[in-house]
C-alpha positions, 0 to 999 in steps of 0.5 A: 843911551837907548830908551825903550818901553815894555808892552806893559808901559806902552799899554799904561801910556795908551790908557793915560793918553786917552784920559789926559792927551799928550804926555811927557816923562821926567826922571830927576834922579833925586830921592824919593819920587825923583828916582822914578820916571814921572808922567805928566800931561805934555807941558805940565812939567817945565823943563829947564837948562838942567834937563836933557831930552834923552828920547821918546817912548810911545811918542812921548818925550822923556827928559832926565835931569842933567846930573842923572844923565851924566851918570847914566849916559852909557846905560840902556833904559827900559821903561816898564810898568808894574803894580803899585802906587806911582809917584805923588805927582805922576799921572799913573797913581790912579791906575794902580800901576807905576812906571819904573826904569830897568837899566843895562850898562852899555860897553863904551867905545874907546 
């Protein structure tokens, strides 16, 4: 899995870092809010044994629920930011933008 961020996502992350300090992301793969990457102040969301650190974007750790990781482990993920209301607990809400995931399935080596 390759994890990258668009310039728009990087700009939003920079804005949020100025306001909240170090950040982290979590993607649970659940319904509703869990289907979008959620941004938190670093350490605000408690990860557990069911979470996988899949990489970093803009020096922010990006975690994913293990079940979602199992489904997406052969997928390149690009985190983007678009206009709209963010997830209910994510720090992007007041900015009028939200983080989304764009995906591209990778070839699997045999």
